[in-house]
N, C-alpha and C positions, 0 to 999 in steps of 0.2 A: 553474663546469660542469667537468669532468671530460674526462682527454686524452681521447682517440681513437685506440682503441685498434686502428683498422683501417688509420692513416694509412700504417704501414712494414711490412702483411704482406699475400698473394697465398695462401696456403696455408692451411686449413682446416678444422680435423676437426671431426664432430662426436659424440658418445659419447651415445647415446639417441638418432640421428635421430629414428625414428621418433613420436617424442613427437607431440603434437598439435602442445607449444609451440613446438617448434624445427625441425617440414617448413617452416612459412613462411619461419622466418627463412632459410633454407639457400637457399628459391627466390630469398630478394630479394636473397639475397647471393652468390649463383649469375649472376643474370642484371647484377649488378652490376662481372659480371667475374672475381668471388673465384674459386676454386679450390679443390672442395667435396669433402670425403669425408665416409665419417660411419660407426657401426658400433651395434646392434642385438642383442639379444636374443628378439624375438619377433618374428615376422613379424606383415604387419597390411596396411591398406588405404593409411597412412601414408607406410608401404612403398614399397610398388607404386609409388606417387606420385610417390617422391623418387625410385627407380629410371627414371621415364619419364623425368624431366630427364637421365638420361645421370650421372647422384651412384652411383661407385662402391660399395658395403655390405659392408659387412663382419660374415658377422652370425657372432655368439660377439666376446667383448669382447678382447682380445689384445695386449697391449705394443707388438707388429712392429705394428698398425694405424694408431699415429701418425705413422708413415714421419717423407715429411718438409715435416709439416705448422709454422706458425710460430706457430698461436691453436688451442687445442684450445677447443670449448667443450660441458657438459655439462651436461644436463636439474638441476632438483633433484633425480629420486630419486635421481642416481650418487649413489651413498657413493665414500664419502672412501680407502674400500682399495679401491676400483676399479680396477686393472691398468691401464688405457688412463689413468689420471687420474692413476695414481705413475709410471708411465712418461713420461709429461710433463713430472711435477716433477722426474723426473730427469736428463732431457734439460733439463732449463733453459727448457722449450716454457711460455708466459703459459700459462695455464687458467682461464675465467673462464665465471662461471654464467649460464646462460639472459638471468635480467632483463638483465646490466649488457649479454648483447650486444643484446638489442634494443634497452636504452637507445641504444648505439651506432652502432645502425641507423637508428632514427628520425630523430636527429641529420641523416641525411644528406638527408633529405627542409626541403623550409624550410614544407611543410606539415602538419606531422606534428598530429596529433588524435588524441587518448591520453582515453579513455571510463574514468572512477574511478567506486567506488560498491559498494556494501555488495551490493546488489542489479540486477540489469539487466542488466550488463556486455556479458554475450556479444548477446544481440535486442539492444540497441544499437550498439554495434562493428559489428553483422551487417548491420544495418538503417540504419546512416549508413554501411557501404561497395557495398550493395544503391540509393542514391541515385545514389550517386556512379559510379557505374559505366552506370548507365542513365542520365546525366546527362553520360557521352559522357566522365568527368571521368579517368579507366583509373588510380585511385588502386589502391596497392599496403594490403596492410591484414595482419594477422597475429590470428583473434579466435576466440576462445575454444570456439567448437563450428560442426557442420558448416554453411554455409550455402547452401541446394541452387543456388541462382542459379549456383554456382562450382562446386558439387559438392565443396569443400574449406574448409578454416578457415582459408586463408589464400592470398594471391595477388599475384604480383608486376606493380607497373602501369611504364608509362615516364615516368608525368607525375613533378610533386613533389612529389604529395599519398602521405602515410601515414594507416593509421586504425590505431588498433593496441589492445589492450584493456590496461589495466592497472592490475592484482591490489596490493589493498594487507597481504596476506600477506607479513610479518616486513618490511616497509616496500621491497616490491618494487620498486613503481613510486616510489618516489626515485632510478632508473632515469632515469630517463625525465626533459628537458627541452621538451615540446611545446610548439609555436605558439599555440593550442587545448587548449586541457582540459572534459573534462564531468565532475560532480561529480552521480552522478544521487541518491544518498540517501547516511548513514551512519547504520550499527546496530550494534547491541552485536556484534558478531560477531569471532572470533578472539581470544577474551579470554583462551586461551593464551598468547600472543607478546603482546598485548594491556596485556591483566591490565584498562584498566579506559574508559573511552568517552572518557573524556580523556583518553587516550596516542592513542586512536585518532583522533579532535579532528586533534591538535596532525599527527598525520602526513598526514591530508588540508590540512593547512591548511600545509605548508613544501609538497607535490605544489600545490598553486595560485601557488606562492611562488613555483615552475618556473616556471611557464606561462611566457612572454611574450609571447603578444596579447588571449588571451581564453578567461576562465572562466565554462562555460554551467552554470549555477547550480539547482538545485529550491529555489527559491525558495518550497516549502510544510514543507522537513525541516527541523525548528530544529539539529539539530545540524549542519549542512551549511553555513544560511548563517553558524554560527559561525565554522568553519573557515573562512573568504573571509571573515571583515571584520580589516580595515585592512589587506588585498591592494591594491598602488600600480602593479605589477608587468605589470598586465591591466587590461583593463577586464572587470567583472564586470557577467553579465546572466542573469537570471530566467527560469524558464518552470516551468508547474505549473498548477493552480487558480482558485489566491488570486487575487486582484482586486489588488494592488499587483506585479505579474508580467510580464514584459514579453512576454513567447512565453505565451498563457494559449488551453486550453481552455473553451469554451463551451456548450451546449448542450450536456451532453453527454445520448448518449439511447441505452438499451441495445438494440442490436441482434439478429439472432438468433443462436444461441448464443454472446452474451452478447459477442460481439463490437462494439464500442463506438464510433458514430457522437458528434462535435462536430466546433463550429467551432474553427477555428482565430485565432482573437485578436493581431495583434499589437500591440502600443500604441495598446491601446484602441479599432482599428479591428476589420474582419471581412475575412482576408486572400482565405483557402478554405474547405471544406468536407474533414475526412479521416472516411475510412469504416477500421476497420481489418480483417484479416482473420486475426486472433490474438487471441486468447479474455483476458482477463480488461482492470480497471479501473489496474490493478499499470503494464500495457501504454501507454495514453493516456500518462503517462510519460517511458517511452521514446523513444511515436512525439516528442512535443515537444522531446524533450531532443535528437532527430534529423534533426528541421525545423526548428529557431533553429539549428543546425550549418551545417546546405544554403543556407539562407537568410544567412548572414553569409559562405558561398562564391560567396556570387552567380546559385547554384539556381533555376529561375524556379517561383515559389509552386505554378503546376500540378502540375506534372512532379513536385516532390516527392509532392506526395499519392497523385500517381498510384506514383509503387514504394513507399511506405507502404503504399498498400491490395496493392500485389505479393505485401507482403513476407509469406510464409507460416511463419515461426519458421525457428530451428532448431534442429539435433539435440537431444533432451532436454530439450526447451524448451515444455510440452504438447506433443508430437510424440503425432499421430493412429497406430496404430499396424493398425488393420483393425477390424475387428467379424462378430463370429460366433455366427449367433441369435440377432440384436437386442443380443446386448452388447458396446460398444467396451474395445477395449482403449489404454489411452495410457500414457506416458513423459514424465517430470519431472524433473529435476537439481534440485529445491531441497528446499535442507538446513537451513534454518534457518527459526525460527517466522513471519519475517514472512511468509516467501518460499510459506511454508507454506500461510498464511492469505489471499494473493493467489490462490496458485492453487487451493485447494480452494473458496473462493468465487466464484470464477469456474469452476468444476465444478457447483458447486450453482448456477449460474444458470442452465446448460446445458440445463435441462428433463429428464435425464433419473430416473429414477424414482432409483433409488437412488447413491451416489457410497461406493467402495470408495476405502479409503487406503491402500497399501502400501507402508510407511514402511521401512524402513532408515537408520536414526539412526546420522550421521556422525561418528566419534572420541569417547570417553570423557568428556573435558573441558566438547564442547561441550554434550552429549546432562546431563552433571554439573550443569552451570551450567545451563541453559537450562530443568533438564525441567519447571517449571512454564508455562512459554509451550510448547513443545513441544504440551504434555496438552491445552493451554485449545486452538493450533489445530487438531489432528488430532481435537476433539469437535467442529470443524465438516462432516466426512464421515459419512456414515451408519452407516459399516462400518469399521472399524480392526485391521489386519493389521500386525505387529510382525517382522521378523527380529532375529537380535543387534545388537548394537552394531560396525559397520567399526572397528576397533583406527586405521587407514590409519600416523599415523605413531607413536602412542605405546601406553603400557604398561599398564592397569586401576590404578593407584593409588586413583582416584576407590572402588574396589567398587562399580558403578553398570552398570547390566545392562537390559536390553531387560523381561523382567519386570517394572521396578519403572516403567519408563515407563506400562506396559500397565498395572496395580494403578490410577492415576491417571485412566485412560477409560472411563467406563460401557460394557461389552462389547468389550475392546478383545481382541487374543488373537495370542499371540508363538508361532513355531518357528526351528528352530536349523536347519533349510535352506530352500533355496529349492523342492528337491523337495514339501517340506511344503506349503508356499505354495501352491503350484501347483496340490494337490491338495483342500488346500483351498477356495480362489478357482473352482477348476472343480467341485465337489461346489455349491455354496452360491448362485455367482450367478445369477442369472438376467435374463433379455428384458430389457431397459428398463435395464440398470444401467452405467452406466462404474467400468471397472477404471482405478486409476489407480495405479502402481509411482509412488514420491517418493523422490529422496535423490544426492548429491553421488558417493556407491561406481559398486557396478557392479551396484545393484537393476536396471539395466535383462535384466538376464541371466534375470532372474524375470520381466518382462518377454516378455518370449524366448520362457520357456519353458509361458506363460502359452499366448503366441499359438497354437507349436508342438501344443499340446497343443489346443487348439481344433479346430486343424485336421485333424487325427486322428480327431475325433470325426465330422467333419460330413461 
């Protein structure tokens, strides 16, 4: 385990403190007695939240903002030539990336819970946080999306428990040494970094090997089971629908608007009924994981069931934005074929006349490598509208374009701008339809534009 970078410092400066992954860490450190400062280039809701704690925030990034900092934290979005980062290094002030700091913070809690997996991390992390909060456990939390219960994507609790999302991209989750970890699933994502699924499994195996007490693993997911094979440093506890799992969902029945109900079975004995308030079969697995972790920490099963039922999701996870003249608009973070399949399957089961998938492909590498998978998933929808591919951190060395994906989907159309997409949708959708924007980038802006246009027409 790495040395404790927090042991001999008091003043910590965050470059990009308004980032969704930075704000909760800054909040936790402030509550643990550290002096925090930060800087950012854009105003945001999270920046307002940071200021509300009394943390000084500099707008714009300049060398003098470092001040008397003894440690600097920067987000993954910060370039190496950032003036504050360069100043810190020139002054000999240690500078660490956000994931390193999250690992250092999590070590401060005896009950650290890290939720990993290719899909479902944010929902499950948020669900566990809600269960623990409503059970009076007062956890700290670092979540990849906004939890409505707290109106934020993190919190600083006073207990010895922290719940955090553990992202596998570029192996950032290997900065964590949790007491308890969750492996929801392992799929062929981030191949620009991992190259092969076998390499992804190897990283998850290492993550499981860094867990000290218990690993909760999806026993129905072959890759996840491979990842925990040979792990002896922690108990391996399975969840799923298959009969060999410790925690199982039985008697699954679709309820109104595809919100499943099921019987929670532990070691072959029925424990309680679970009724979800979020749609989709994939959320049965997320709920099983949340239940298993909460049960491990001694929370009453009926209380867990109540909290899971009260959980209405997180920002950008099948988030309902409104209904306009019988047309429903929703937004979802799905950006991988498996996620699209789960979300669109749930959408098709919700009783709408037609489901519109408005998809923004995310990164050239993912689109190129998983092109056929994207086409197959999007065909589940009745109507498909594509935006151009969001480059993120890449250049288009793959010579791949949205039109290449559209060509594989009968009836699909694509547009260069959100304005064009908005005009097309509003001109063609009709009462009874669901318009679902999908993607890991800024396609939510398109959803908001569609909503705004409908509001003006009503």
